C-alpha positions in Angstrom: 101.6 111.8 92.9 98.4 109.5 93.6 98.7 105.8 94.2 96.9 102.3 93.5 96.0 101.1 97.1 95.5 96.9 96.1 94.2 94.9 99.0 93.8 91.6 98.9 91.5 90.3 101.5 90.5 86.1 101.5 89.4 83.9 103.7 92.0 80.8 104.5 92.9 77.8 107.0 96.2 79.1 106.0 96.4 82.1 106.9 100.4 82.6 107.8 101.1 80.8 104.4 98.7 82.6 102.0 99.9 85.7 103.5 102.9 85.4 103.2 102.6 84.1 99.3 100.3 86.9 98.3 103.4 89.5 100.0 105.8 88.0 97.7 103.9 89.1 95.0 103.9 92.4 95.9 107.7 92.5 96.8 108.1 91.0 93.2 106.3 94.1 91.5 109.0 96.0 93.1 107.4 97.2 96.5 109.2 98.3 99.4 106.4 97.1 102.2 103.2 95.6 102.5 100.5 96.1 104.9 99.5 92.8 106.6 95.3 92.8 108.0 95.5 90.0 110.6 92.2 89.9 112.7 93.9 87.9 115.6 96.9 90.6 116.0 96.7 93.2 118.5 99.3 95.3 120.1 100.7 94.1 123.5 99.2 97.8 124.9 95.9 96.8 123.7 93.6 99.0 121.1 93.2 102.3 122.3 90.4 104.6 122.6 91.2 106.1 119.2 92.5 103.3 117.5 91.6 101.2 114.6 90.4 98.6 115.7 91.3 94.8 114.3 90.0 93.6 111.0 87.7 91.8 110.2 89.2 89.4 107.7 93.0 88.8 106.8 94.4 90.9 104.1 97.8 92.0 102.5 97.9 95.5 101.0 99.9 97.1 98.9 100.6 101.0 97.0 101.3 101.0 93.0 102.3 104.2 92.0 99.9 105.9 89.3 103.0 106.0 86.4 102.7 104.3 82.6 103.4 100.2 83.8 100.6 101.2 86.7 98.3 98.7 85.0 100.8 96.2 84.1 101.5 95.9 87.2 98.1 95.8 88.7 97.0 93.2 86.2 100.2 90.8 86.9 98.7 91.2 90.4 95.3 89.9 89.5 96.8 87.1 88.0 99.6 86.4 90.3 96.5 85.9 93.3 93.7 84.3 90.9 96.7 81.6 90.2 97.3 81.5 94.2 94.1 80.8 94.5 93.5 78.0 92.7 96.4 76.2 94.2 96.1 76.7 97.7 92.3 76.6 97.8 91.8 80.1 99.4 88.6 82.8 98.3 89.6 85.9 98.7 88.4 89.4 97.4 90.7 92.2 95.5 89.7 95.9 96.0 91.3 98.5 94.3 91.1 102.6 95.5 93.2 105.5 94.1 94.8 107.5 97.1 96.6 110.6 96.5 100.2 110.7 98.3 100.2 112.2 101.8 96.9 109.5 102.1 98.9 106.8 101.4 101.9 108.0 103.8 99.6 107.8 106.3 97.0 105.2 106.4 99.3 102.6 107.6 100.3 104.3 110.3 97.7 102.9 113.2 99.1 98.9 113.1 102.7 100.5 113.4 103.7 100.0 117.3 106.9 99.2 119.4 107.8 95.6 118.7 110.8 93.8 120.3 112.9 91.8 117.1 115.1 90.2 119.5 115.5 90.0 122.8 117.6 93.0 123.1 116.7 95.3 119.8 113.3 97.1 120.0 111.9 99.0 117.0 110.1 102.1 118.2 108.1 104.6 115.4 109.1 107.8 115.8 105.0 108.9 116.3 104.9 105.9 119.7 105.9 106.4 123.2 107.8 103.7 124.4 110.0 103.1 128.2 113.2 101.4 127.4 114.1 99.0 129.7 117.6 98.2 131.2 119.6 96.9 128.5 117.5 97.1 125.4 118.7 99.2 122.3 115.8 101.1 120.6 115.9 101.9 117.2 114.1 105.0 116.2 112.0 104.5 112.7 109.7 106.6 110.0 109.4 105.0 107.1 107.8 107.3 105.4 107.6 106.9 101.8 110.4 103.6 101.6 108.4 101.5 103.9 110.3 98.8 106.0 108.9 98.9 109.8 111.0 96.3 110.9 109.1 93.7 111.9 108.4 92.0 109.4 110.1 88.3 109.7 112.7 88.5 107.2 113.9 91.3 108.7 113.5 90.3 112.3 115.9 87.0 111.8 118.4 89.6 109.5 118.8 91.8 112.5 119.4 88.4 114.9 121.9 87.2 112.7 123.6 90.5 112.9 123.7 89.9 116.3 125.0 86.8 116.2 128.1 87.2 113.9 128.7 90.9 113.4 132.3 91.7 115.5 132.6 94.8 117.0 134.4 97.2 114.5 133.2 95.1 111.2 132.5 96.8 108.0 129.1 96.6 106.8 127.1 96.2 103.5 123.9 96.3 103.4 122.5 95.9 99.7 118.9 96.5 99.6 118.7 98.8 102.4 115.1 99.9 102.4 114.2 102.4 105.5 118.1 101.3 106.8 116.7 98.9 110.2 119.5 96.7 109.2 122.8 99.7 109.0 121.1 100.9 112.1 121.1 97.3 113.7 124.6 96.9 112.4 125.6 100.5 114.2 124.1 99.8 117.4 126.2 96.0 117.4 129.6 98.0 117.0 129.8 98.2 113.2 132.3 100.9 112.6 132.1 101.3 108.5 128.9 101.1 107.3 127.6 101.4 103.2 123.6 101.0 102.4 122.7 100.7 98.3 119.0 100.7 96.9 117.6 101.5 93.4 114.9 103.9 95.1 116.6 106.9 95.7 113.5 107.7 98.4 114.7 104.9 100.6 118.2 106.1 100.7 117.2 109.3 101.3 114.3 108.2 104.0 117.2 105.5 105.5 119.8 108.5 105.8 116.8 110.5 107.5 116.7 107.3 110.0 120.5 107.1 110.8 120.5 110.6 111.8 117.4 110.4 114.2 119.4 107.5 116.1 122.3 110.2 116.1 124.7 107.9 114.4 128.3 109.5 113.8 127.9 110.8 110.2 131.5 109.6 109.6 131.0 105.8 109.7 128.0 105.9 107.3 127.6 106.3 103.5 124.3 106.0 101.1 124.1 105.3 97.5 121.9 104.9 95.3 122.8 101.9 92.8 121.5 98.6 91.1 123.2 95.3 94.0 126.9 96.0 94.5 127.2 97.6 90.9 130.2 99.9 91.1 131.0 99.4 95.2 134.7 99.2 95.2 136.2 97.6 98.6 135.5 94.5 101.1 133.3 94.5 103.7 133.4 92.0 106.7 129.7 91.2 106.7 126.7 91.7 103.9 123.3 92.0 104.3 120.7 91.4 101.6 116.9 91.3 102.4 115.4 90.9 98.9 114.2 88.7 96.6 114.9 85.2 96.1 116.2 85.7 92.4 117.4 89.0 92.7 119.9 87.1 95.7 120.5 84.4 93.2 121.7 87.1 90.7 124.1 89.0 93.6 125.5 85.5 94.3 127.4 85.8 91.6 129.8 87.9 92.7 129.0 89.5 95.7 131.8 87.4 97.2 134.6 89.7 95.5 133.1 92.6 98.2 133.6 90.2 100.8 136.6 89.9 103.0 138.4 86.3 103.8 136.2 84.5 105.7 133.2 87.3 105.3 129.7 86.9 106.6 127.2 87.3 104.1 123.2 87.4 105.4 120.4 86.6 102.6 117.2 86.8 103.4 113.7 87.7 102.1 113.3 83.9 101.1 109.9 82.0 101.3 111.1 78.4 102.4 110.1 76.6 99.4 113.7 77.9 98.4 116.1 77.5 101.2 118.1 74.2 98.9 118.0 76.6 95.8 119.4 78.9 98.0 121.6 77.0 100.1 123.0 74.8 97.3 124.0 77.9 95.1 125.5 79.5 98.2 127.9 76.5 99.2 128.7 76.4 95.5 130.1 79.5 95.5 131.9 79.3 98.3 130.2 79.7 101.8 130.2 77.4 104.7 126.1 77.7 105.5 126.9 78.9 109.3 122.8 78.9 110.4 119.3 78.9 108.9 116.3 80.8 110.7 113.3 80.0 109.9 109.9 81.7 110.7 106.3 81.4 109.5 106.7 80.7 106.2 110.2 82.7 105.8 113.8 81.8 106.1 117.4 83.9 106.6 120.7 82.5 106.0 124.3 83.1 107.6 127.2 81.9 105.2 131.0 82.4 105.6 132.6 83.1 102.8 136.1 80.6 103.1 137.2 81.2 99.8 140.1 83.3 99.6 139.0 86.4 96.9 140.4 87.0 93.7 141.6 90.5 93.2 139.7 93.5 92.3 
């Protein structure tokens, strides 16, 4: 399958805000991830002799499969960027090119390096070397075609909240599992029953492969293709949803029926301007807000469901 690589290069004094807003447009089209160009960002170990050097301009790149809806998705994105440019006052160039699947899968790897996403947990791509320090937990990741490197602020904040609130022996549900990073973090934090669900069959296969790569006991986890929590039976002590704001709003309508009493729900993938709407919705559906993390233009919210679950 061929893909469209759509790159938005821009100039702005509010580079982080514009990056997040453009990335949000890509996510709204159902993409699992984007590639960020940041001229000021460099890996801790420096740029190797054969590495791709730092970009000249800020930019966000996404990859859209060339299907029947490709032209419509491209149009929606172009109109969205033009609207953002007028609202936020930045200049931009939009570049589009066709690439084959192999080039698409490999093009972003030069920018993915081992990174601490919490003080204890390190995400390491399989093709990089890393020497683990005492007490560190290293998650081996090959995102493949599912994207999801774990280094995005929304994922990092989710992992921090998992570390903080997940108790050993807890059951864990990951809604929109992507490459499986949150499931890995939960397993390494002591979860003993895990379920990951995603509407993308490729993501489910990649997440399963990453669980096996990290030697997670096959008997304690399961992956499935599906929409949100539809068709899931049983209750979980901890649910994580690192997805789009509108989808989380839909999820909040019934996800409490899958939570144990006093179970924890973590929501992320939300830009700051939606914080009040999300927390209001969570409170109105029975959640006590435990903590709100903020990083750059993103937030993650942990809530405890304090209302007794209805019989299901």
